[in-house]
N, C-alpha and C positions, 0 to 999 in steps of 0.2 A: 150073604154076609157082606157088609161094607167095610173096607179097609181104608183108613185115612192116613196119609203121610204128608210131611211138610219139608220145605227147604227154605231156610235152614231148619235143622231138626228141632222139633218141639223140645224146649227145656235147655237148649244150647245157649251159650253166651256169645254175643256179637260185640267185638271190641270197636273202639273208635267212636267218632261222633258223626252227626248227620243222619241220613235216612237209609233204610235198606228195604228191599222187597221180599215179601214172604209168599210162597206158592204152596197151596194145599192140593194134594192129589187124593181123589176119592175113587175107589174101585169096588164094584159090586161083583163079587166072585160068583154069585148065583146066576148072573146074566152073562156068563162066559167072558168075564174080565172087562165088562163095560166100565169106562173111566170118565172122570170129569175133573176139571181143575178150576181154581179161582186164585186171584192175586190181590194182595193189598200191601200198602206201604206203612212201615213203622218209622216214625221220626223220633230219634233219640235226642233228648234235651238235657244238656249238662247245666244245672243251675246250682251246683255245689261250688262254693268259693274255694280257691286255693288258700294255702296258709304259708306264712313266712314269719320268722323270728329273728330279731336283730340282737346284737350284743348289748351289754349294759353301757351306760354312759361312761366316757373316758375322760380323765383329767391328766394333763402332763405338762411339765415345765418346759418353757421355751429354751432353745439352745442355739444362738441367743435370741433371735427374733421369730423363729418358727420352730416347730417340733415335728419330727418324722414319726407319724403314728401308724401303727399296724393293727389290724383287727381281722377277725374271721368274717369273710364276706358272706352275707346271708344268701341262702339258696332256698327258694320256695318249693313246696310240694303240692301235688294235686291228686285227685282220685283218678285222673286220666293222664296218659302220657302226653308229652309235648309242651309242658309248662316252661316258660322262660322267665329268668330273673334279670332285671336291669337296675342300675343305680340312676335315680332321677334327680338327686340333689346331693350336694356336698362333694367330698373328695374321696378318691380311691384309697384303699389300704396301702400304706407305704409312702403316701404323699406328704409333702411339707405343709402342715396346717398352720395358718397364721395365728397370732395372739388373739384371744377372744374365744367365742363359742361358735362352732360350725355344726349345723344340723345335717346329718347324713341320712338319706331316705332311699330305700330299695323297694321295687315293686315286682311282684310275680303275676304273670298273666297266663291263663290256660288257653287251650285251643279253642274254647268257646267264647273267649273274650272276657271271662270273669277274672277279676284281679283283686289283689290285697296288697297293702303296703305296711312297712314298719320303719321306724326312725329311731335314731339315737344321737346324743350330743357329744361332740369332741371339744373339750375346753382346754385351751393352751394358756397357761398362766405365765406372767412376766412382771417384773417390777417396773415402775414408772416414776422417774425422779423429777421433782419440782423444787425450785429454790426461791425463797422470798426474803426480802429485807424490809424492815419497818412495815410488815404486813402487806407489802406490795410485791408482785411477782418479778423475778429476774429471769429473763429468757436465756436459754442455753446459747452460747456464742454471742452474747450481747457485747457490743463494742462501744456503747454509748452510756457512760456512767450518769447516774441521776441522783439528785438529792432526795427524790421521793422514795426510792427503794434503798437508800443509804450506800449505793455503790460509789457515789461522790461524797467524800468525807468532808468537803468544804475546806476552809482555811484554818490553820492552827499555827501557833508559834513554833519556831525551830526548837526541836527537843521536847515539845509538848504533845503527849500522845492523845489520839482520838480512837475510841473503841466502837466498832459496829458489830452487831449480832445478826447472823443469817440463819434461816431455818431450812432444813432439808426435809421434804415430805415425800412419802411413798404413796402415790395414788394408784399403784398397780395392784396385781393379784398374787404376787409372791414376794418373798423377802428381798429388800434392797440392801446390798452389801457395800460398805465403804471400808476398804482395806486399811491395814496399818500403813501410815505415812501417805495416805491417798490424797490428802488435801495439801496442795503446794502452791507456791507463788512463783511467777515467772515474769520476765520483762526487765526493762532498764532499771527501774527503781524497786525491784522486788524486795530488797533487803530492808526497805523502810516499812513494809507491810508484813506483819507477823501473825500467823495462824495460831489460835489457841482455843481454849474453852470446850474441848471435846476429847474424849478418850476413844482411840482407834485400836483395833478394828471395831466397826459398829454394824449391827444388823438391824434394819428397820422393817418392822412388820407392815403389811398392807394397812393403809390409813394412818400409820404411825409417823412420827417425826423426831428429829433431833436437831440441835443447833450447834453452831461454832462461832467464834469471834475472829475478827481481823483487827489488829491494832496498827494504826498509822502513826509513825513517829518520824517526821521529816528531819533530816540531818543538815539541810540547807534550804535556802529560800527557793521559791518557784514551784511550778506545776510538777507533780510526780505521778507516774502511772505504773500500773502492774496488772497482771491477770491472775485470777483465782482459778485453779485447776482441781477438779474433783474426780478422781478415778472411781468407777463404780461398775455395777453389772446391769445397768439399764442398756437394753440392746441397741438403741439408736441415739443415746446421749452420753456416750462414754468416750472421753471424759466430758464432764459438764464444765464449761468455761464461761467466765464473764469478766469484763474489764472493770477495774476500780481506779479511782484517782483522788488526789488531794493536793492541797497547796500549802507549802511552808512559807511563813512570813517572818520577817525580822522587825520587831517593834522599834519605833524611833524613841530615843531617850527623852524623858520628860524633865525639863529644867525648871526649877523653882528658885526665886530670889526673894529674900526677906531683908528688911531693915528694921532693927529694933524689934524683931520677932513679928513684924508686920509684912505681909506679902507685897511685893512690888511687881506690878503687871509689866509684861513685855511691852516696849515702846512707850512707857509712861514717861513723858517729857516734862511733867509739871512737878516740881519738888513739893513735898508736904511736910508739915511740922511733925516733929517727933522722929525724924529720920536723920540722925546725926551723921556728919561726915567722918 
């Protein structure tokens, strides 16, 4: 009778990766325990990919120019032990994410080098304030008034008002807030520039706009200057400021002389008939 044995035992499970040796023992009991052995190598190949699942996309408002975003860090799984998960793009949970969209990617790699990835988007929304006059942009902190964008009111007679309209646009991704009393004038001649044409507080949706007016009424002649200040919730343009100017003028009196209802020109030294003394 022949008895066959093996090491490892036939039907047993060998964990781990790589290769292992198998030894078979054969014994013939009829020949007083005569034995023989043979060996062979088994290569274990792991071609099963690990798996990993990311959280859903996240959207959060900035406070004010970044947002602290927390998420459940993905952890991959595999059919064998020893898999590791690393973040290969984006920011860690609890980090300050910038305004805009950041893609976060994690990768799991098993002991055999098989890998899988997952990604999700973190979107941080914020308002973005722009101001224009006469359909031309007015930069924040502009100190150079221009006739092109109506920040220069030009010349007007003392006591004669000039009205200019300015448009506030929200080019951001969340509501732009202009609070009650948030648009003010400052500077030496601020009292000659009066804000109007708007009801505050105002909330401007993304891509939306609203307008306001500034009326310049000089109380004396000469150049007049002031600054428009707009308090808002734009994270890097609060307040939004720009300079304005205008010039007050006093018109010279216009003298007319007539004789017998006929105009007499200035410096006319030649008498004419029909002009009695």
